[in-house]
C-alpha positions in Angstrom: 155.0 89.3 188.6 156.8 91.9 186.1 160.3 92.2 186.0 162.7 92.8 183.8 162.2 89.9 181.8 158.4 90.4 181.3 158.1 89.9 177.7 153.4 90.4 178.1 151.9 91.8 180.2 148.1 92.7 181.8 147.8 95.7 184.0 144.3 96.1 186.0 142.9 94.6 182.7 138.8 95.3 182.9 136.6 93.7 179.9 133.4 93.5 179.8 130.6 93.1 177.2 127.5 95.3 178.0 126.6 94.3 181.6 128.7 90.9 181.4 132.2 91.1 183.2 134.3 88.8 181.6 137.2 89.5 183.0 137.6 92.0 186.6 140.9 93.9 187.1 143.3 91.2 185.7 146.9 91.5 186.3 148.6 89.0 183.7 152.6 88.4 183.1 155.1 86.4 181.1 158.3 86.4 181.2 161.1 85.4 178.7 161.5 81.6 178.1 158.7 80.6 180.1 156.1 77.8 179.2 153.6 80.2 181.4 149.9 78.8 181.7 146.5 79.8 182.3 144.3 78.0 183.2 140.7 77.7 185.0 136.8 76.3 184.9 134.9 76.8 181.6 133.8 80.8 181.1 136.7 81.9 183.3 138.0 84.5 180.8 140.8 83.1 179.5 140.4 83.6 175.6 139.3 86.3 176.3 142.3 86.8 177.5 144.1 86.1 174.0 142.0 88.0 172.2 142.8 91.0 173.6 146.0 89.9 173.2 145.7 89.2 169.5 143.4 92.2 169.1 140.3 90.8 168.3 138.9 92.3 171.5 140.3 96.0 173.0 140.2 96.0 176.6 137.0 98.0 178.6 140.0 99.8 180.7 143.9 98.6 181.2 147.0 98.2 180.0 148.4 95.3 177.9 152.0 95.8 176.4 154.3 93.5 174.8 158.2 94.3 175.9 156.7 97.2 177.4 155.2 98.6 174.3 151.3 98.7 174.2 149.0 96.9 171.7 145.3 98.2 172.9 144.9 99.6 169.5 146.8 98.0 167.1 145.7 96.2 163.9 145.6 92.0 164.2 148.1 91.8 161.3 150.6 94.7 163.7 150.6 92.3 166.7 151.0 89.9 164.6 154.6 91.2 163.3 155.2 92.4 166.6 156.1 88.6 167.4 152.9 87.4 169.2 151.0 84.2 167.5 148.6 81.9 168.5 146.2 78.8 167.8 142.7 78.4 168.6 140.5 76.0 170.2 138.7 75.1 167.1 141.0 74.6 164.8 141.1 77.1 161.8 142.9 75.7 158.9 142.4 76.6 155.0 140.9 73.4 153.9 141.5 73.8 150.8 145.1 74.4 150.6 147.5 71.4 151.5 149.2 71.9 154.8 153.1 73.5 153.0 150.4 76.2 151.8 148.6 76.8 155.4 152.3 77.3 156.7 153.2 79.2 153.6 150.6 82.0 154.9 152.2 82.7 158.3 155.5 83.0 157.3 154.4 85.6 154.6 153.4 87.8 157.6 156.6 89.6 157.5 156.9 89.9 153.7 158.5 93.1 153.0 158.4 92.8 149.2 155.8 95.3 147.4 153.0 94.5 145.0 154.7 95.5 141.6 157.8 92.9 143.3 155.6 89.9 144.0 153.5 90.9 140.0 157.1 90.9 138.0 159.1 87.8 140.5 162.1 90.4 141.6 165.2 88.6 143.0 163.7 90.3 147.1 160.6 88.5 146.3 162.3 84.8 144.9 164.7 85.1 147.3 161.4 85.2 150.1 160.2 82.7 148.6 162.7 80.2 148.8 163.6 81.4 152.2 159.9 80.2 153.2 160.2 77.1 151.7 162.7 76.0 153.3 161.8 77.6 156.7 158.1 76.0 156.4 160.1 72.6 155.4 161.8 72.7 158.5 158.8 73.4 160.6 156.6 71.0 159.7 160.0 68.1 160.4 160.1 69.6 163.1 156.6 69.2 164.3 156.2 65.6 162.5 154.2 66.0 159.9 156.3 66.8 156.9 154.8 63.8 154.7 151.8 65.1 154.8 153.5 68.8 152.9 151.5 68.2 149.6 148.2 66.8 151.5 144.8 69.0 151.5 145.0 70.1 155.3 141.0 68.9 155.5 142.6 65.5 154.5 145.2 65.1 157.5 144.3 63.6 160.7 142.9 65.7 163.4 145.8 65.1 165.7 148.5 67.1 162.7 145.5 69.8 161.9 146.5 71.0 165.7 150.2 70.5 164.6 149.9 71.8 161.5 148.3 74.8 163.3 151.2 75.0 165.6 153.5 75.1 162.6 151.9 78.2 160.9 151.7 80.3 164.3 155.4 79.8 164.5 156.4 80.1 160.6 155.3 84.2 161.6 158.3 83.6 164.2 157.1 84.8 166.8 158.3 85.4 170.0 154.9 84.3 172.1 153.4 81.5 170.6 149.9 81.1 172.5 148.4 77.9 172.2 144.5 77.4 172.8 143.7 73.9 174.4 146.4 72.3 172.1 145.7 68.9 173.6 142.1 68.7 172.7 141.1 65.5 171.4 144.5 63.9 172.1 144.7 60.2 173.3 146.9 59.8 176.1 149.7 59.0 173.7 149.1 62.1 171.7 148.9 64.4 175.4 152.5 63.2 176.2 154.1 63.8 172.5 152.5 66.9 172.4 154.0 67.8 175.5 157.4 66.9 174.8 156.6 69.0 171.6 155.9 72.4 173.4 159.1 71.8 175.8 161.0 71.6 172.2 159.3 74.7 171.3 160.6 76.5 175.1 163.8 75.2 174.2 164.5 77.5 170.8 164.0 80.3 172.1 160.1 80.5 171.9 158.1 81.7 174.9 155.0 80.3 175.7 151.4 81.1 177.5 149.5 78.0 176.9 145.2 77.6 178.0 144.4 74.0 178.3 141.9 71.9 180.4 144.2 68.6 181.0 145.9 69.0 184.3 148.5 66.3 184.0 150.2 68.4 180.9 149.6 71.4 181.9 151.4 70.4 185.6 153.6 68.4 183.4 154.8 70.8 181.7 154.1 74.7 182.9 156.6 76.4 184.9 154.1 78.7 186.9 150.4 78.6 186.4 148.4 81.9 186.2 144.3 80.6 187.4 141.3 82.5 186.5 138.0 82.1 187.9 135.0 84.1 187.1 137.3 86.9 185.1 139.2 87.2 187.9 142.8 85.4 189.2 142.3 83.5 192.2 146.0 82.4 191.9 149.5 82.9 190.7 152.4 80.0 191.3 154.3 76.6 190.5 152.3 74.0 189.9 153.0 72.0 193.0 151.8 75.0 195.0 148.7 75.4 192.4 147.3 71.8 193.0 147.3 72.2 197.0 145.6 75.9 196.5 142.5 76.3 198.2 141.8 78.7 196.0 142.3 76.6 193.0 140.6 73.6 194.6 137.8 75.2 195.5 137.4 77.1 191.5 137.1 73.4 189.6 135.5 71.3 192.7 132.9 73.2 194.6 134.0 73.0 197.6 134.2 76.7 199.7 137.7 77.7 201.2 137.0 77.2 204.0 135.2 73.7 204.4 136.6 70.9 206.9 
């Protein structure tokens, strides 16, 4: 439930695409310092939530607020500068740029230099570039990919590409990091390492909203789990309660709630 520490809030959000209702009267809240997970079967509406948060979609009705301020109708770049950043289920890197350059793209979200300043390389621009490089290198070291800094993104192993996308999102200096299936394609060892990294991200002061199909990862790192089914929120509880919730079991296994 929303409280004074709530950063991100959906209130009575509905999203329709023609005759299809992707979300129906959904309430979601994410509190400062949480690792919150958003789960549900395929087609439940999870990615639609992320697309609304980041300005890809405008909800048909309802309110979406970040730190109490409506973000409905704001440009994607403006939402990023406010402190919301995401990764994607399907990796979206600049393939022909180096890993370092990809992270610098994220850091550029907060550049305050003017076009003339950039062209003339004025002191402010030089300072921003130096700070951006320091920040990018620190993030890549934190995520364990610093040795790949000068390799083209397309040449990185799959797992490092996923970690690079997280680095780029963190480089925007978000308050809330939205991770869309970050463990997709990972083996069990990689998933365990990723779980530790997500906890470390939270320990650095970030808030995390996670979409993930791997339930062992979700239950192992989440403070709270919200469940969508056919565009409706059916549960919002701590992991231990989610695992016992008959509505959640029914949604995943197709078992009627009143089945014996």
